[in-house]
N, C-alpha and C positions, 0 to 999 in steps of 0.2 A: 454592469460595469465592464469597461475594456480590460482585456487580459494582454499583458505585454511580455514579450520574450525576456527571460532572465538566465543568467549563468546557472547551471545546475547546482552550484554550492552556495549561491546567494542567500538562500533561505534554510540552509542546513541546520542552524541552531534552532529555529523556530519549528522546522520539520521534526527534528529529534524531540523537541519539548512536547509537541502535539502527539507524537508516537508514544511517549511515556505517559501522557495524562489520559487522553480518551481513545488514542489509536488513530490510524490512518485508514483511508478507504481504498482497497484494492479492487479494481474493476477488470474483469476478464470477459471474454465473449466467445461463444461457441463458433463453429465454422460457418454457421448461417448469420452470425453477428448479433445473436441474442445476448444481451449483457447479464452479468451477475456481479453484485457487489459484496464483499466481505470486509470485516474489520480485521486490521493486522495491528499487532502490538510489538512485533519483532521485525527488524530490518535495519539497513543502514545504507548510506550513499558513500561512494568513493571512487577510486580510480583503479581500475584493474586492466591489465593488457593494454595500457594506454588509452583507455576509454572510460568515459563517466559511466558508472553503474549505480543501479539501485538494486540491492540484494534483499529478497524477501524469502520468508519461509512459510511453506503451506504443507499441511498434513495430508496424506492420501485420503483420509476420511472426509475431507471437505469437498464440497461440490466444486469449488474454484479449481481444485487440483485437476479434475478432469478436463476443465476448460483450458488450463494452462498447458496441458498435454496435447490438446487438439490445436491450439492457436498460440503461437509464441509471444503474441502481443498482450501487454497489460498496461494499465495506468495506475499510478499511486497518487491519490488525491488528499490534500491536506485540508481538513475541515477546521473552521473556526470553533471556539468553545460554544458558541450558540447552536451548533449541530451535535451537541454531545448526546442528546437522546436518540437522534437518528443513527449516530455512530454506534451506540450501544445496541440498539435494535439489530443493526446489521451484523453484530457479533454474536447474537443469540439465537437467530433463526436461520434456517438453511434456504438457499435458493432452489433446492431440489423441488420444494413444494410450496414455496412462498415467492411473491413478487415484492422483494424489498424496496424497489424503487417506488412502486405505487403505495406501500404501506407506510413509507417514510416521507413521501412528497419530494424525494431527491429526483433530479433530472439528469438522464443520461444524454449527453450532447456529443456530437462528433469530435473526435480528436483531430489534431493537425497532421500527424504522420503515421499513426498506427490504427488498427482496426478496432481495438477495444476503445470504448467511449471514455470520456472523462465525466466527472460529476460537476455540473454547472455551478452549483452552490458553494463548492469548495474554493479555497483562496489560492492555492499553489497546485499545480499539475506537473507530473513527471510522465511522460510518454516513453514507454520501454518495450524493447524486444529482447526475449531471451537469447542469450549467446552462449550460455553454459547452464547445466543444471546437474546436480548430484545429490545423492541420498546421504543424509546424516549418518556417520559411522558410529554406531553405539559403542563399539569397543574402544573408541578414542575419546569418549566423553568422561568427564570427571564423574565419580560416582554420585556426588551430591546433586548434579544436573540431571542424571538418570533418575534418581529417586524423587526429585521434585517435579520434573516435567514430563516424565515418560514412564509412569507406572503401568500403563497399558501397552507399551511398546509401539505407540503410534507416532513413529518418528517422522520428522519433516523432510521434505525434499526442498533443497536450497535452489532458488532461481536467480540467476545473474542477469538482470536486464540492462542492456545497454540504454542509456538515456538518450533518445533521439531528439526530444523537444522538452523544454521546461519553461513554463510561463506562469504568470500570477496576476492577481488583481493589482491595479495601480496603488491601491492603498493597503497592500498585503502587510506591510511593516506594522501598521496601526491594528489591523484586525488579528494579527498573530503576535502581539506584544508579548514577549517573554517577561514574566514576572520576576523581579528581583535581579540579582547579579547572575551567578552561575546557574546552569541548567538545573532545576529542581529535580530530584529523583534519579539523577544520573550518577553513576559511580565515579 
């Protein structure tokens, strides 16, 4: 199916819904271009420094962390609900010793503007280049967040990726239909 250029905020609602339901697929690549995919459940889209950005959080223990440190490019790919099993798999195994693309049948395809590939089977794609990164500051977090998400002190690094390209399948609205009125699961 043809992919058409869209405004980065056009599928914000659907992207956030998929993030909360099954997760999104973050793709990184090493210096030689070998891709890795991981499932992310935390992130957001916005405008910072007058630029469209996708903000993602990655722990140093994750294989994708080393890739993001080597290569500032990454893509965020929005899977339909039909890819829930593949998305779950990419969140359970490490790319250090597994080929998640082969194991899930997902296809790494060239991106339009960045070195990291997209996932062909996904519905919406955000191509990003890191313009800022910083480590989460534990001393500034609410105690409830520390207790719930950081019992082993494996604090995230936050990557601010300028969105250089955004495109979607022509029928993305149908494939990513948001159930009901307001976004379910969102505060």
